C-alpha positions in Angstrom: 9.8 27.9 15.5 10.7 24.7 17.2 12.4 22.2 14.8 14.0 20.1 17.5 11.9 17.0 16.5 13.1 17.2 12.9 16.7 17.4 14.1 16.2 14.3 16.3 14.7 12.5 13.3 17.7 13.2 11.1 20.1 12.1 13.9 18.6 8.6 13.8 19.1 8.1 10.1 22.4 6.4 9.0 24.7 8.6 7.0 25.3 6.3 4.1 23.1 4.3 1.8 25.0 1.1 2.8 24.5 1.7 6.5 20.8 2.5 5.8 20.4 -0.9 3.9 22.0 -2.7 6.8 19.5 -1.0 9.2 16.5 -2.1 7.2 17.9 -5.7 6.8 18.3 -5.9 10.6 14.9 -4.3 11.3 13.0 -6.8 9.2 15.5 -9.7 9.5 15.9 -9.9 5.7 18.4 -12.4 4.2 21.3 -11.0 2.1 20.3 -13.2 -0.9 17.0 -13.8 -2.6 17.4 -17.6 -2.1 16.4 -16.9 1.5 12.9 -16.3 0.2 12.4 -19.8 -1.1 8.8 -21.0 -0.2 7.6 -17.6 0.8 3.9 -16.8 1.0 2.5 -13.7 -0.7 -0.4 -12.2 1.2 -2.5 -10.4 -1.5 -3.4 -12.2 -4.7 -4.2 -9.3 -6.9 -2.0 -7.3 -9.2 0.8 -6.5 -6.8 1.0 -10.1 -5.7 1.1 -11.3 -9.3 3.8 -8.8 -10.1 5.9 -9.9 -7.1 5.4 -13.5 -8.0 6.7 -12.9 -11.5 9.8 -11.1 -10.2 10.6 -14.1 -7.9 10.1 -16.6 -10.6 12.5 -14.8 -12.9 15.2 -15.4 -10.2 14.2 -19.1 -9.8 12.5 -18.5 -6.4 9.6 -20.7 -5.6 6.5 -19.2 -3.9 4.7 -21.6 -1.7 1.3 -20.0 -1.8 -0.8 -16.9 -1.9 -3.1 -15.9 1.0 -5.9 -13.4 0.8 -8.8 -12.1 2.9 -11.2 -12.6 0.0 -12.9 -15.9 0.8 -13.9 -16.4 -2.9 -10.2 -16.9 -3.7 -9.6 -19.7 -1.2 -8.9 -23.0 -2.8 -8.3 -21.5 -6.2 -5.1 -21.1 -8.2 -3.6 -17.7 -9.1 -0.8 -18.0 -11.7 -0.8 -21.8 -10.8 -0.1 -20.9 -7.1 -2.7 -22.1 -4.6 -4.6 -19.5 -2.5 -4.9 -20.4 1.2 -7.0 -18.8 4.0 -5.0 -16.6 6.4 -5.6 -18.9 9.3 -3.8 -21.7 7.4 -0.5 -19.8 7.1 0.9 -20.9 10.5 0.6 -24.6 9.4 2.7 -24.1 6.2 6.5 -24.6 5.9 7.1 -21.1 4.7 10.1 -18.8 5.0 8.4 -15.3 4.9 5.0 -13.8 4.6 5.3 -10.9 2.2 2.4 -8.5 2.2 1.6 -7.7 -1.4 -1.4 -5.5 -0.8 -2.0 -1.8 -0.3 -3.5 -2.6 3.1 -0.1 -3.2 4.6 -0.9 -1.8 8.1 -4.1 -3.7 8.5 -2.7 -7.0 7.2 0.5 -6.6 9.3 -1.7 -6.3 12.4 -3.8 -9.3 11.4 -0.7 -11.5 10.8 0.8 -10.5 14.2 -2.4 -11.5 15.9 -2.1 -14.9 14.1 1.4 -15.1 15.4 2.9 -15.4 11.9 6.7 -15.0 11.6 8.8 -13.4 9.0 6.2 -10.7 8.1 7.6 -8.5 5.4 5.9 -5.5 3.6 6.4 -5.6 -0.1 8.1 -2.2 -0.2 11.1 -3.5 1.8 11.9 -5.7 -1.2 12.0 -2.7 -3.5 14.4 -0.9 -1.1 16.8 -3.8 -0.6 16.5 -5.4 -4.1 15.6 -2.5 -6.3 16.8 -4.2 -9.5 14.5 -7.2 -8.9 11.5 -5.3 -7.5 11.6 -1.9 -9.2 9.5 0.9 -7.6 9.5 4.6 -8.4 8.9 5.7 -4.8 10.4 3.7 -1.9 14.0 3.2 -3.1 14.4 6.9 -3.6 13.1 8.2 -0.2 16.4 7.8 1.7 18.4 9.9 -0.8 15.7 12.5 -1.3 15.0 13.1 2.4 18.7 13.3 3.2 19.5 15.6 0.3 16.6 17.9 0.9 16.9 18.4 4.7 16.6 22.3 4.4 13.3 22.0 2.4 12.0 19.3 4.8 12.7 21.6 7.8 11.1 24.5 5.9 8.0 22.5 5.2 7.7 21.5 8.9 8.0 25.1 10.0 5.2 26.1 7.5 2.7 23.7 9.1 0.1 25.1 11.4 -0.8 23.3 14.6 0.7 20.3 16.4 -1.5 17.8 14.7 -0.2 18.7 11.2 3.4 18.6 12.5 2.9 15.2 14.1 1.4 13.7 10.9 4.3 15.2 8.9 6.9 13.6 11.2 4.9 10.3 11.1 5.1 10.2 7.3 8.8 11.0 7.4 9.3 8.1 9.9 7.5 5.7 7.7 9.3 6.7 4.5 12.7 6.1 6.1 12.2 3.3 8.6 9.3 1.6 6.7 7.5 0.3 9.8 3.8 -0.5 9.1 2.7 1.0 12.4 3.8 4.4 11.1 1.4 4.4 8.2 -1.2 7.0 9.0 -4.8 6.0 9.1 -7.5 8.1 7.4 -9.6 10.2 9.7 -13.3 10.9 9.1 -13.4 9.4 5.6 -10.6 9.6 3.1 -12.5 11.4 0.3 -15.7 12.4 2.0 -14.9 13.8 5.4 -17.9 14.5 7.5 -17.1 18.3 7.9 -17.5 18.8 4.1 -21.0 19.4 2.7 -22.7 16.7 0.6 -22.6 17.1 -3.1 -25.5 18.7 -4.8 -27.9 16.9 -7.1 -26.5 18.7 -10.2 -22.8 18.0 -9.7 -20.4 15.7 -11.5 -17.8 13.8 -9.5 -14.5 12.7 -11.2 -12.7 9.7 -9.7 -9.1 9.8 -11.0 -7.9 6.3 -10.2 -11.1 4.5 -9.6 -9.5 1.2 -8.8 -12.2 -1.5 -8.5 -15.0 0.9 -7.4 -14.2 1.2 -3.7 -14.6 5.0 -3.7 -17.7 4.7 -5.9 -19.4 2.5 -3.3 -18.7 5.2 -0.6 -19.9 7.9 -2.9 -23.2 6.2 -3.6 -23.8 5.6 0.1 -22.9 9.2 1.0 -25.0 10.8 -1.7 -27.9 8.4 -1.6 -27.7 8.3 -5.4 -28.4 12.0 -5.8 -25.8 13.3 -8.3 -25.6 14.2 -12.0 -22.7 12.1 -13.3 -19.8 10.1 -11.9 -16.8 9.8 -14.2 -14.4 7.0 -13.2 -10.9 6.7 -14.7 -9.0 3.5 -14.2 -6.1 2.3 -16.5 -5.6 -1.2 -15.2 -7.4 -3.9 -17.2 -8.4 -6.1 -14.3 -9.4 -3.3 -12.0 -11.4 -1.7 -14.8 -13.3 -4.9 -15.4 -14.2 -5.2 -11.7 -15.1 -1.5 -11.6 -17.6 -1.8 -14.6 -19.0 -5.1 -13.3 -19.7 -3.6 -9.9 -21.8 -0.7 -11.0 -25.4 -1.0 -9.7 -27.9 -1.3 -12.5 -29.9 1.6 -11.0 -27.0 4.0 -11.7 -25.5 2.7 -15.0 -26.7 5.7 -17.0 -25.1 8.1 -14.6 -21.7 6.4 -14.2 -19.2 6.8 -17.0 -16.1 4.5 -16.9 -13.1 5.3 -18.9 -10.1 3.0 -19.1 -7.4 5.7 -19.0 -4.9 7.3 -16.7 -4.8 11.0 -15.9 
């Protein structure tokens, strides 16, 4: 089977971790020292934003502001840092806009339309400054993908159809080169694709990692409220509170929320 595209992918990757770090710094124009992030703006004022803020503060780096697409946060303070509307970013004396949200691709597109400069996805920090911004996934991708080239090639061969192979390569591209445009977009509904049948009235749905109830909302819309039970597991305290508070009164007896991880 043709693995030429996998070979071309590997040829583009630097041979050493040091060369790889230099490539990422150049791609995103990242300074060599954390002091270059003085007066950065964090886009995303939830848990990841707060965690990133705490890491910067430990190193004496001032964060100018948060920004967020949630209008209810505008004008408030999060960890004593003001939250500003996205449209106000371009008027601020900032160094970088660091995307501290899971919606990296969407926010990156939004910021480019606003002609913001210094846009930086949060995971780039964990790759270049792993001791300051620890992460169990992104800093390990380079070494794992290089070390396991035979298995990567074998997995590519095992895929059926050009669409699957294209998606596989796209994920590899993202995990190495970290470009937001390489993040795949869900097709046809992430958890409830149209080609799958609707749940039956007597079934129980278990949501492992319920977050703040985003999947629950889609579930209720998709089923029209016709289900037996919905069990939602979410370990994070703030997410769990929002999950519970967002349950429609009509379904409170059918939705069981458990603050736990699986």
